[in-house]
C-alpha positions in Angstrom: -8.5 23.7 -34.2 -9.6 20.8 -31.9 -7.6 19.4 -29.1 -7.5 16.1 -31.0 -5.0 17.8 -33.3 -2.5 18.2 -30.5 -0.5 15.0 -31.1 3.0 16.2 -32.0 4.8 14.4 -29.2 3.3 11.1 -30.3 4.3 11.3 -33.9 8.1 12.0 -34.0 11.3 10.1 -33.4 13.6 10.9 -30.5 15.5 14.1 -31.1 18.9 15.1 -29.6 19.4 11.9 -27.6 21.2 9.7 -30.2 24.6 9.8 -28.4 22.9 8.4 -25.3 21.1 5.7 -27.3 24.4 4.6 -28.8 26.1 4.6 -25.4 23.4 2.4 -23.9 23.6 0.0 -26.9 27.4 -0.3 -26.4 26.9 -1.1 -22.7 24.3 -3.8 -23.4 26.5 -5.3 -26.1 29.6 -5.6 -23.9 27.8 -7.1 -20.9 28.5 -6.3 -17.2 26.4 -4.5 -14.7 25.5 -0.9 -15.6 23.3 1.7 -14.0 22.5 4.9 -15.8 20.5 7.6 -14.0 18.9 10.3 -16.2 18.1 13.4 -14.1 16.0 16.3 -15.4 13.1 18.6 -14.9 9.6 17.5 -16.0 8.9 17.6 -19.7 12.6 17.3 -20.6 12.2 13.9 -22.3 13.2 11.4 -19.7 10.2 9.0 -20.2 10.5 9.3 -24.0 14.2 8.3 -23.8 13.4 5.2 -21.6 10.7 4.2 -24.0 13.0 4.5 -27.0 15.7 2.5 -25.3 13.3 -0.4 -24.5 11.7 -0.3 -27.9 15.1 -0.5 -29.7 16.4 -3.0 -27.1 13.5 -5.3 -27.9 14.2 -5.1 -31.7 17.9 -5.8 -31.3 17.4 -8.6 -28.8 15.0 -10.3 -31.2 17.7 -9.9 -33.9 20.3 -11.3 -31.6 22.6 -8.2 -31.9 22.8 -7.3 -28.2 23.5 -9.3 -25.1 20.1 -9.1 -23.4 17.7 -12.0 -23.5 15.2 -10.2 -21.2 14.1 -6.7 -22.2 11.3 -5.1 -20.2 8.2 -4.6 -22.3 7.3 -1.4 -20.4 8.8 1.1 -18.0 8.4 0.4 -14.3 6.8 3.8 -13.3 7.1 4.5 -9.6 4.4 7.1 -9.9 1.8 4.3 -9.6 0.7 3.2 -6.1 1.1 -0.5 -6.7 4.9 -0.1 -6.9 5.2 1.6 -3.5 6.2 -1.5 -1.6 9.0 -3.9 -2.2 6.5 -6.7 -2.9 4.6 -4.5 -5.3 7.8 -3.5 -7.0 8.8 -7.1 -7.4 5.5 -8.0 -8.9 5.7 -5.2 -11.4 9.3 -6.1 -12.4 8.1 -9.7 -13.1 5.2 -8.3 -15.1 7.4 -6.2 -17.4 10.1 -8.9 -17.8 7.7 -11.9 -18.1 7.2 -14.9 -15.9 9.9 -17.0 -17.5 12.8 -17.2 -15.2 10.9 -16.3 -12.0 9.3 -19.7 -11.2 10.5 -19.8 -7.6 9.5 -16.2 -6.9 6.0 -16.8 -8.4 5.7 -19.9 -6.2 6.4 -17.9 -3.0 4.2 -15.1 -4.3 1.3 -17.6 -4.6 2.0 -18.8 -1.1 1.7 -15.2 0.2 -1.5 -14.7 -1.8 -2.9 -18.0 -0.4 -2.0 -17.1 3.2 -3.6 -13.6 2.8 -6.6 -15.1 1.1 -7.4 -17.3 4.2 -6.4 -14.6 6.7 -3.1 -16.2 7.8 -1.4 -12.9 8.2 1.5 -14.3 10.3 2.6 -16.6 7.5 2.1 -13.9 4.8 4.3 -11.4 6.8 6.9 -14.1 7.2 7.0 -15.1 3.6 7.5 -11.5 2.3 11.2 -11.7 3.3 11.5 -15.0 1.5 9.8 -13.5 -1.6 12.5 -10.8 -1.7 15.4 -13.2 -1.3 13.9 -15.6 -3.9 13.4 -12.8 -6.4 17.0 -11.7 -6.1 18.2 -15.2 -6.7 15.9 -15.7 -9.7 16.9 -12.3 -11.1 20.6 -13.1 -10.8 20.1 -16.3 -12.8 18.2 -14.4 -15.5 20.9 -11.7 -15.6 23.5 -14.3 -16.7 21.8 -14.0 -20.2 21.3 -10.3 -20.0 18.5 -8.0 -18.7 17.5 -4.5 -19.8 15.1 -2.8 -17.3 14.0 0.8 -16.8 12.5 2.7 -13.8 10.9 6.1 -14.1 9.7 8.8 -11.6 12.4 7.9 -9.1 11.8 11.1 -7.1 8.6 9.6 -5.7 10.8 7.4 -3.4 12.1 10.6 -1.7 8.8 11.1 -0.1 9.5 8.0 2.0 12.2 9.9 3.9 9.9 11.7 6.3 9.8 11.8 10.1 12.2 9.9 12.2 13.6 7.0 10.1 17.1 6.1 11.2 16.1 2.5 11.2 19.0 0.0 11.4 19.9 -1.0 7.9 18.9 -4.2 6.2 16.0 -5.2 8.4 13.8 -2.3 7.5 14.9 -2.6 3.9 12.3 -5.4 3.8 9.6 -2.8 4.4 10.8 0.3 2.6 10.7 0.5 -1.2 13.4 3.1 -1.1 15.8 1.1 1.1 15.1 -2.1 -0.7 15.7 -0.7 -4.2 18.7 1.5 -3.4 20.4 -0.9 -0.9 19.3 -4.5 -1.3 18.5 -4.8 -5.0 21.4 -2.7 -6.4 23.9 -4.3 -4.1 22.8 -7.8 -5.3 23.6 -7.1 -9.0 26.5 -9.1 -10.4 25.9 -10.3 -13.9 24.8 -8.7 -17.2 22.2 -6.0 -16.3 21.7 -2.6 -17.8 19.5 -0.7 -15.4 18.0 2.7 -16.5 16.5 5.0 -14.0 15.1 8.5 -14.4 13.8 11.2 -12.1 13.6 14.8 -11.3 16.4 16.7 -9.5 16.7 15.6 -5.8 18.5 13.2 -3.6 18.3 10.1 -5.7 21.5 10.7 -7.6 23.5 10.7 -4.4 21.9 7.5 -3.1 22.6 5.7 -6.4 26.2 6.9 -6.3 26.6 5.5 -2.8 25.0 2.2 -3.9 27.5 2.0 -6.8 30.4 2.5 -4.3 29.0 -0.4 -2.2 28.9 -2.7 -5.2 32.2 -3.0 -7.1 30.4 -4.7 -10.0 28.1 -1.8 -10.7 29.2 0.7 -13.3 27.3 3.9 -12.6 26.8 7.0 -14.7 24.8 10.0 -13.7 23.5 11.8 -16.8 22.1 15.4 -16.3 19.6 15.3 -19.1 19.7 18.7 -20.7 17.1 20.5 -22.8 17.4 20.6 -26.6 19.9 23.1 -28.0 18.9 25.6 -30.8 19.8 23.3 -33.6 17.9 20.4 -32.0 14.9 22.7 -31.5 14.9 23.6 -35.2 15.3 19.9 -36.1 12.4 19.0 -33.8 10.1 21.5 -35.6 11.3 20.4 -39.1 10.8 16.7 -38.2 7.2 17.3 -37.3 6.8 19.3 -40.6 8.1 16.3 -42.5 5.7 14.0 -40.7 2.8 16.3 -41.5 3.7 16.2 -45.1 4.0 12.4 -45.2 0.6 12.2 -43.6 -0.9 14.4 -46.4 -1.3 17.7 -44.6 0.8 20.0 -46.8 -0.6 23.2 -45.2 0.4 22.2 -41.7 3.8 21.1 -43.0 4.4 24.4 -44.7 3.4 26.4 -41.6 5.7 24.4 -39.4 8.7 24.5 -41.9 8.3 28.3 -42.3 8.0 28.8 -38.5 11.1 26.7 -37.9 13.1 28.8 -40.3 11.8 32.2 -39.0 11.2 31.7 -35.3 13.2 28.7 -34.1 15.4 30.9 -31.9 12.4 32.6 -30.3 10.7 29.2 -29.7 14.0 27.9 -28.2 14.2 30.8 -25.8 10.5 30.6 -24.7 10.4 26.8 -24.3 14.0 26.5 -23.0 14.2 23.5 -25.4 11.9 21.3 -23.3 10.3 18.7 -25.7 6.9 18.7 -24.1 6.6 22.4 -24.6 8.0 22.2 -28.1 5.3 19.6 -28.9 2.5 21.9 -27.7 3.9 24.9 -29.7 4.2 22.7 -32.8 0.6 21.6 -32.5 -0.6 25.3 -32.2 1.4 26.3 -35.3 0.5 23.2 -37.4 -3.2 23.8 -36.9 -3.1 27.5 -37.5 -3.9 28.7 -34.0 -3.0 32.2 -33.0 0.2 32.0 -30.9 0.5 33.9 -27.6 1.9 37.4 -27.9 5.4 36.6 -26.5 6.1 34.6 -29.7 5.9 37.8 -31.7 8.6 39.6 -29.7 12.3 39.8 -30.5 14.9 37.4 -29.2 16.7 40.4 -27.5 13.5 41.5 -25.7 12.8 38.0 -24.5 16.3 37.4 -23.3 16.4 40.7 -21.5 13.5 39.8 -19.2 14.1 36.0 -19.2 11.8 33.3 -20.5 10.3 32.8 -17.1 8.7 36.3 -17.2 6.7 35.4 -20.3 5.5 31.9 -19.4 2.5 32.9 -17.3 1.1 34.6 -20.4 1.8 31.6 -22.5 0.3 29.2 -20.0 -2.8 31.3 -19.8 -3.2 31.3 -23.5 -2.9 27.5 -23.6 -5.5 27.2 -20.8 -7.9 29.5 -22.8 -7.5 27.2 -25.8 -8.4 24.2 -23.7 -11.3 26.0 -22.0 -12.7 27.2 -25.3 -12.5 23.8 -27.0 -16.1 22.8 -27.7 -15.3 19.2 -28.3 -16.0 16.3 -25.9 -12.2 15.9 -25.8 -12.0 19.3 -24.2 -14.5 18.3 -21.6 -12.5 15.1 -20.9 -9.2 17.0 -20.5 -10.9 19.4 -18.0 -12.3 16.4 -16.1 -8.9 14.7 -16.1 -7.4 17.7 -14.3 -9.1 16.5 -11.1 -7.9 12.9 -11.5 -4.2 12.7 -10.7 -4.5 8.9 -9.9 -5.7 8.3 -13.5 -9.2 7.9 -15.0 -11.3 4.9 -16.1 -14.3 5.4 -18.3 -16.7 5.0 -15.4 -14.9 7.5 -13.1 -14.8 10.0 -15.9 -18.5 9.5 -16.6 -19.3 10.2 -12.9 -17.1 13.3 -12.7 -18.6 14.6 -16.0 -22.2 13.7 -14.9 -22.9 11.6 -18.0 -25.7 9.2 -17.8 -27.3 6.9 -20.4 -31.1 6.7 -21.1 -31.4 3.8 -18.5 -30.0 6.1 -15.8 -26.7 4.3 -15.6 -23.3 5.9 -16.1 -22.6 6.4 -19.9 -19.3 4.5 -20.2 -19.7 4.1 -24.0 -19.7 7.8 -24.7 -16.6 8.3 -22.6 -14.7 5.4 -24.0 -15.3 6.7 -27.5 -13.8 10.1 -26.5 -10.9 8.4 -24.6 -9.9 6.6 -27.8 -9.1 10.1 -29.2 -7.6 11.5 -26.1 -4.9 8.7 -25.7 -2.9 10.1 -28.7 -2.6 13.6 -27.4 0.6 15.4 -26.4 -1.1 16.3 -23.1 -1.9 12.7 -22.1 -0.1 9.6 -20.8 -1.7 6.1 -20.8 -1.2 3.0 -18.7 -2.5 0.5 -21.3 -2.6 -2.6 -19.2 -5.2 -0.9 -16.9 -6.9 1.2 -19.5 -6.2 4.3 -17.3 -5.6 7.7 -18.7 -3.4 10.4 -17.1 -2.5 14.0 -18.0 1.2 14.9 -18.3 2.6 16.2 -15.0 3.0 19.7 -16.4 -0.6 19.8 -17.5 -1.9 18.7 -14.0 0.1 21.6 -12.5 -1.1 24.1 -15.2 -4.8 23.2 -15.0 -4.7 23.2 -11.2 -3.2 26.6 -11.2 -5.5 28.3 -13.7 -8.7 26.2 -13.8 -9.3 24.1 -10.6 -8.3 27.0 -8.3 -11.1 29.1 -9.9 -13.8 26.4 -9.5 -16.8 27.3 -7.3 -17.0 25.5 -3.9 -20.3 23.9 -5.1 -18.6 22.4 -8.2 -15.6 21.3 -6.2 -17.8 19.5 -3.7 -19.8 17.9 -6.5 -16.7 16.6 -8.2 -15.0 15.2 -5.1 -18.2 13.6 -3.9 -18.6 11.9 -7.3 -15.0 10.6 -7.1 -15.3 9.4 -3.5 -18.6 7.7 -4.3 -16.9 5.9 -7.2 -14.2 4.5 -4.9 -16.5 3.5 -2.1 -18.8 1.7 -4.6 -15.7 0.0 -6.1 -14.4 -1.1 -2.7 -17.8 -2.5 -1.7 -18.1 -4.4 -5.0 -14.6 -5.9 -4.5 -15.4 -6.9 -0.9 -18.5 -8.6 -2.1 -16.6 -10.5 -4.8 -14.0 -11.6 -2.2 -16.8 -12.9 0.0 -18.3 -14.9 -2.8 -15.1 -16.3 -4.3 -14.0 -19.8 -3.5 -10.2 -20.3 -3.4 -7.6 -17.6 -4.0 -8.4 -14.1 -5.2 -5.0 -12.2 -5.1 -6.1 -9.9 -8.0 -9.2 -8.8 -6.0 -7.2 -8.1 -2.9 -4.7 -6.1 -4.9 -7.4 -4.0 -6.5 -9.1 -3.5 -3.1 -5.8 -2.2 -1.6 -5.4 0.1 -4.6 -8.9 1.4 -4.2 -8.3 2.3 -0.5 -5.1 4.1 -1.4 -6.5 6.1 -4.2 -9.5 7.0 -2.1 -7.1 8.3 0.5 -5.5 10.6 -2.1 -8.8 12.2 -3.0 -9.9 12.5 0.6 -6.7 14.3 1.5 -7.2 16.7 -1.4 -10.8 17.3 -0.7 -10.7 17.7 3.1 -7.2 17.2 4.5 -8.3 16.7 8.2 -10.9 14.1 7.2 -8.4 12.5 4.8 -6.0 12.1 7.6 -8.7 10.5 9.8 -9.4 8.0 7.0 -5.6 7.3 6.7 -5.3 6.7 10.4 -8.2 4.3 10.3 -7.0 2.3 7.3 -3.4 2.3 8.5 -4.4 0.9 11.9 -6.4 -1.8 10.2 -3.4 -2.7 8.0 -0.9 -2.8 10.9 -3.2 -4.9 13.1 -3.8 -7.2 10.2 -0.1 -7.4 9.4 -0.9 -6.3 5.8 2.5 -4.9 4.9 1.4 -4.1 1.4 -1.5 -1.9 2.4 0.4 -0.2 5.2 3.2 0.9 3.1 1.1 1.9 0.1 -1.1 4.1 2.4 2.0 5.7 3.9 3.7 6.4 0.5 0.4 8.0 -0.8 0.0 10.1 2.4 3.5 11.5 2.1 3.2 12.2 -1.6 -0.2 13.9 -1.3 0.9 15.9 1.7 3.8 17.2 -0.3 1.4 18.4 -3.1 -0.8 20.0 -0.5 2.1 21.8 1.1 3.2 23.2 -2.3 -0.2 24.7 -2.9 -0.7 25.8 0.7 -3.7 23.5 1.2 -2.9 21.6 4.3 -5.8 23.1 6.2 -6.1 22.1 9.8 -3.3 19.5 9.6 -0.2 19.9 11.6 3.1 19.1 9.9 4.7 18.1 13.2 1.8 15.8 14.0 2.2 14.1 10.6 5.9 13.6 11.2 5.3 12.0 14.6 2.7 9.7 13.1 5.2 8.7 10.4 7.9 8.0 13.0 5.6 6.1 15.3 4.5 3.8 12.5 8.0 2.7 11.8 8.1 1.6 15.5 4.9 -0.3 15.0 6.3 -2.0 11.9 9.3 -3.0 13.8 7.0 -4.4 16.5 4.6 -6.3 14.4 6.3 -7.0 11.0 9.8 -7.7 12.4 8.6 -9.1 15.8 11.1 -7.0 17.6 9.6 -5.4 20.8 13.0 -4.3 22.0 13.9 -2.5 18.8 10.4 -0.9 18.7 10.8 0.4 22.3 14.2 1.9 21.4 12.7 3.7 18.5 9.7 4.9 20.5 12.1 6.3 23.1 14.0 8.3 20.5 10.7 9.7 19.2 9.7 10.6 22.8 13.0 12.4 23.4 12.9 14.2 20.1 9.4 15.6 20.4 9.0 15.8 24.2 8.8 19.6 24.3 5.9 19.6 21.8 3.9 16.8 23.6 1.0 19.1 24.5 0.6 20.4 21.0 0.9 17.0 19.4 -2.4 15.9 21.0 -3.5 12.5 19.7 -0.1 11.8 17.9 1.4 11.6 21.4 -1.4 9.4 22.7 -0.7 7.1 19.7 2.9 6.9 20.8 1.9 6.0 24.3 -0.5 3.3 23.1 2.3 1.4 21.2 4.9 2.0 23.9 2.4 0.0 26.0 1.9 -2.7 23.4 5.7 -3.1 22.9 6.1 -3.6 26.7 3.3 -6.2 26.7 4.9 -8.2 24.0 8.4 -7.9 25.5 7.1 -9.1 28.9 10.1 -8.4 31.0 9.9 -7.5 34.8 7.7 -4.4 35.4 6.8 -4.2 31.7 3.2 -5.2 32.2 2.8 -2.8 35.1 4.1 0.1 33.0 2.0 -1.0 30.1 -1.1 -0.9 32.2 -0.3 2.6 33.4 0.2 3.8 29.8 -3.0 2.2 28.6 -5.0 3.9 31.4 -3.5 7.2 30.3 -4.4 6.6 26.7 -8.0 5.8 27.7 -8.2 8.9 29.8 -6.8 11.2 27.2 -9.1 9.7 24.5 -12.1 10.4 26.8 -11.0 14.0 27.1 -10.8 14.3 23.3 -14.4 12.8 23.1 -15.8 15.1 25.8 -18.6 17.5 25.0 -21.8 17.1 22.9 -21.3 14.8 20.0 -21.4 16.2 16.5 -24.2 15.2 14.2 -21.8 12.8 12.5 -21.1 11.1 15.8 -24.4 9.2 15.6 -23.3 7.4 12.4 -20.7 4.8 11.6 -17.3 5.9 10.3 -17.9 5.0 6.6 -21.4 6.5 6.7 -20.0 9.7 8.2 -17.4 9.8 5.5 -19.9 9.5 2.7 -21.4 12.9 3.4 -18.9 15.3 4.9 -20.9 18.5 4.5 -20.2 20.1 7.9 -18.0 23.2 8.1 -14.3 22.6 7.8 -13.7 23.4 11.5 -16.4 20.9 12.6 -14.9 18.3 10.2 -11.4 18.7 11.7 -12.9 18.3 15.2 -14.8 15.2 14.3 -11.8 13.8 12.5 -9.9 14.1 15.8 -12.8 12.4 17.7 -12.8 9.4 15.3 -9.1 9.0 15.8 -9.7 9.1 19.6 -12.3 6.4 19.2 -9.9 4.1 17.3 -7.1 4.6 19.9 -9.5 4.0 22.8 -10.9 0.8 21.2 -7.3 -0.5 20.8 -6.3 0.5 24.3 -9.4 -1.3 25.8 -8.6 -4.5 23.9 -5.0 -4.5 25.2 -6.2 -3.8 28.8 -8.5 -6.8 28.4 -5.5 -8.9 27.4 -3.6 -7.9 30.5 -6.6 -8.5 32.7 -7.0 -12.0 31.3 -3.3 -12.9 31.6 -3.3 -11.7 35.3 -6.5 -13.7 36.2 -8.8 -10.6 36.4 -11.4 -12.2 34.2 -14.4 -9.9 35.0 -12.3 -6.8 34.3 -11.2 -8.5 31.0 -14.8 -8.9 30.0 -15.5 -5.3 30.8 -12.6 -4.0 28.7 -13.3 -6.4 25.8 -17.0 -5.4 25.8 -16.2 -1.7 25.6 -13.6 -2.4 22.8 -16.1 -4.5 20.8 -18.8 -1.8 21.1 -16.4 0.8 19.6 -15.0 -1.5 16.9 -18.5 -2.4 15.8 -19.3 1.3 15.4 -16.0 2.0 13.7 -16.4 -0.9 11.3 -12.9 -2.2 12.2 -11.7 -5.4 10.7 -10.3 -6.4 14.0 -13.8 -6.9 15.5 -13.6 -10.7 15.0 -10.4 -10.9 17.1 -12.0 -8.9 19.9 -15.1 -11.0 19.9 -12.9 -14.1 20.2 -11.1 -12.6 23.2 -14.4 -11.6 24.8 -15.9 -15.0 24.2 -13.0 -16.7 25.9 -13.1 -14.3 28.9 -16.8 -14.9 29.3 -16.3 -18.6 29.4 -13.6 -18.1 32.1 -16.2 -16.4 34.4 -18.7 -19.1 33.7 -21.0 -17.1 31.3 -20.9 -19.9 28.8 -24.2 -19.0 27.1 -23.0 -15.5 26.3 -19.6 -16.8 25.4 -21.2 -19.2 22.9 -23.2 -16.4 21.2 -20.0 -14.3 20.9 -18.0 -17.1 19.4 -20.8 -17.7 16.9 -20.7 -14.0 15.9 -16.9 -14.1 15.5 -17.4 -17.2 13.3 -19.9 -15.4 11.1 -17.6 -12.4 10.9 -14.7 -14.5 9.8 -16.8 -16.4 7.2 -18.1 -13.1 5.8 -14.6 -11.8 5.2 -13.3 -15.1 3.9 -10.7 -15.4 6.7 -10.1 -19.1 7.3 -7.3 -18.4 9.8 -9.6 -16.3 12.0 -12.4 -18.8 11.5 -10.2 -21.6 12.8 -9.4 -19.5 15.9 -13.1 -18.8 16.4 -14.0 -22.5 16.2 -11.2 -23.3 18.7 -12.6 -20.7 21.1 -16.1 -22.2 20.6 -14.5 -25.6 21.6 -13.1 -24.0 24.7 -16.5 -22.6 25.6 -18.1 -26.1 25.2 -15.2 -27.6 27.3 -15.8 -25.1 30.1 -19.5 -25.8 29.9 -18.9 -29.5 30.4 -19.7 -30.6 26.8 -16.4 -32.4 26.1 -17.5 -34.4 23.1 -19.0 -31.2 21.5 -15.7 -29.5 22.1 -13.9 -32.2 20.2 -16.2 -31.9 17.3 -15.4 -28.1 17.0 -11.7 -28.8 17.2 -12.1 -31.4 14.4 -13.6 -28.7 12.2 -10.9 -26.2 13.2 -8.2 -28.7 12.4 -9.7 -29.4 9.0 -9.4 -25.7 8.2 -6.0 -25.1 9.6 -4.3 -28.1 8.0 -4.4 -26.1 4.7 -2.5 -23.3 6.4 0.9 -22.9 7.7 -0.1 -21.8 11.2 1.8 -23.7 13.9 0.6 -21.6 16.8 -3.1 -22.0 15.9 -2.6 -25.8 15.3 -0.8 -26.0 18.7 -3.7 -24.2 20.5 -6.3 -26.5 18.8 -4.4 -29.6 19.9 -4.2 -28.1 23.4 -8.0 -27.7 23.4 -8.4 -31.3 22.3 -6.1 -32.5 25.1 -8.2 -30.7 27.7 -11.4 -32.3 26.3 -9.8 -35.8 26.1 -8.6 -35.5 29.7 -12.1 -35.1 31.0 -13.4 -38.0 28.8 -11.0 -40.5 30.5 -13.6 -42.0 32.9 -14.2 -45.6 34.0 -16.7 -47.3 31.7 -16.7 -44.5 29.1 -14.8 -46.7 26.6 -14.0 -50.4 26.2 -10.5 -51.4 27.1 -9.2 -51.4 23.5 -10.9 -48.2 22.6 -9.7 -46.5 25.8 -6.1 -47.5 25.1 -6.2 -46.1 21.6 -8.0 -42.9 22.9 -5.3 -42.3 25.5 -2.5 -43.0 23.0 -4.0 -40.4 20.5 -4.5 -37.9 23.3 -0.9 -38.2 24.4 0.3 -37.8 20.8 -1.7 -34.6 20.5 -0.4 -33.3 23.8 3.2 -33.8 22.5 2.2 -32.1 19.2 0.8 -29.1 21.2 4.1 -28.8 23.1 6.2 -29.0 19.9 4.1 -26.6 17.9 4.0 -24.0 20.7 7.8 -24.1 21.3 8.2 -20.5 20.0 5.5 -19.1 22.3 6.7 -19.5 25.8 3.4 -18.8 27.7 1.4 -21.1 25.5 4.1 -23.8 25.7 4.1 -23.7 29.5 0.3 -24.2 29.4 0.8 -27.2 27.0 3.4 -28.8 29.3 1.1 -28.4 32.3 -1.8 -29.9 30.3 0.4 -32.8 29.1 1.3 -33.4 32.8 -2.4 -33.3 33.8 -3.1 -35.9 31.1 -0.4 -38.2 32.5 -1.9 -37.6 36.0 -5.4 -38.6 34.8 -3.9 -41.7 33.2 -2.1 -42.6 36.5 -5.4 -42.1 38.4 -7.2 -44.3 35.9 -4.6 -47.1 36.3 -4.6 -46.8 40.0 -8.4 -47.1 40.1 -8.3 -50.4 38.2 -5.4 -51.8 40.4 -2.5 -51.5 37.9 -0.1 -49.8 40.3 3.0 -50.3 38.0 1.3 -48.5 35.1 0.0 -45.8 37.6 3.6 -45.2 38.9 4.9 -44.9 35.4 2.3 -42.4 34.3 2.8 -40.4 37.5 6.5 -40.1 36.8 5.7 -38.9 33.3 3.5 -36.2 34.7 6.4 -34.8 36.6 
């Protein structure tokens, strides 16, 4: 028998669930808002039930026999990383229901994609809330004509509930998939919706019940999905026998029919009536394979010891069959065991070490085998991506009996092949993004997914290095206000950590340190995504109180908390806040230096990504170096914020020193925030009169922004270049750079940046108002335009008090220069009028 014969689960109709199908049909026909939650263990048939409902719903909707105009074409499976944010979940729902009816939501989604594409992170973060509100409005309109929608693997959302997360209600619901789905989405349902959800036993049922109590329109039913009973087990086996006969295999049909008559009770006891296990047993019988010894025992003997006592023997027998399979399909199944995030042909070719005659990876050979694999009982497929997964039970089985026995050398080879694949994929996507003109939302989405999936495998390969990678990517996402990447990384971290805990594979990682990191990041989200320094400080204080006794053991997690307590105080800006922030930042820098003390490891001489490419050092050394890289990231951020405080307090030389040190570290780390630090450093250099160096730094920031396709950052860099030229006395050149910056920023919704550009223009114009510089008519128009831009700067910066004060002062200075000009030419009335305006 070949593994390609194991296809029972793909070839039979649903068994034992007809009452549920009829109930769902009745609910859809009568209209109203219904939520059915199917809870059951893995392999019990939850996914098959959802698929059957959607398939029948589609047929009946087309026939006009049910009240549901919109029936999802596929299940929304929360297992996949692209559904782990509210925005990603909304995108997936629209994908399975179709674009029709979601016009407004798609428009907002395109605005977000456009803003992200040009680096306008402020606007993108702001529009995410609008996306959610617009989606709910569009969905409600669609629901007037009926919607049938299904969600699977709901237990994944329970991983979100880790660390300190007592966030205040609806605001954080914008950020958490769990909160948004259970609270915001379910509470909004009013019209004709039948919502099906499925998951393994856990806390989801209680959350859904609470949601139904909060929404009087929602009719909730919790269905404990049971295994098949004895009669249904017999029916299952006989149904496969009939299918075999219809397909012309009389021998297989006879074996199955006889087996069902003689041993159905034994099979029922050993499989506990779970469909996935019944399918595997059916395949073994149909193809004439020798069944494991427990199937030859009596029912009484099996029941006496319990089915669980016999399953290790059955599992091992199945693994032996897979291991002994000589076919390419067997090789693919064994390779898939490593790939819980799914496999593409190229990834499988790398893991299996298959190359073509030209030395490239042999995709064609793998694709040919995958075409056979996709029909197997053991396998699940996500067709729109061409990815292949094993059934959850098979991942667990093969990890227990096969992967755990793999040699360290083979394990290293496999994981390095996987990581090389993801790094090559990410680099290719980054290059495509650099080359593309216009929007590339699909590329950004794929890049985020590549980062998240790489995180999964890094954590499984070397947990301590995986966490260092997570810390780096998460800081990048938070500083760049990339809510999608931030929450996707977090969800994958928590999910993979749970898997590692279950197998005792956490290594050097501390569970308490992970909890503190998760809690601190909710505070950072409150600070940056919700723009609420006060709320962030309150959350940070609760974290500090909760874990104060463990501060010494928490090491860099506690330093991380100190850093963002300082940042929150800087952004709040109340009395004494900046002094306390300075003190905290100095502590952070000192504690990072302590973590970096001692001779550097070999990896310390290379950049972060280069170091990650070849982690061959002993596990203890890798854990130590992972800590050092986290310390470098924290120190780079602390230095940048110290530079900001220095600049705001007029200590420009100190600002330069701090910015230079931060830029050096960020270059080494390969951090995306380097352009912003270079802009800050350039400005500080100009303030101390080092205009030549400031100009070079502004040019480097400009190149960095162009390389990453960040128009928003490019506009800021050009504006800083204008300020450098202004401080260097090149006022006309400064205006030229602001012209270029304005051209870029007019396509963005970026009021603060536009305001700052107008402010730079006003400074340059003020210095150009000199006798004889322009003729009378030209001078009058020039002054009129300058005053108009001064007013625009004041208006655009109204929500940024420090910048607005500067704009008001600059507008006053403009009126003062105008008054001086009028006085010099003897027009004392006009001079007096301008002087009064300057006040």
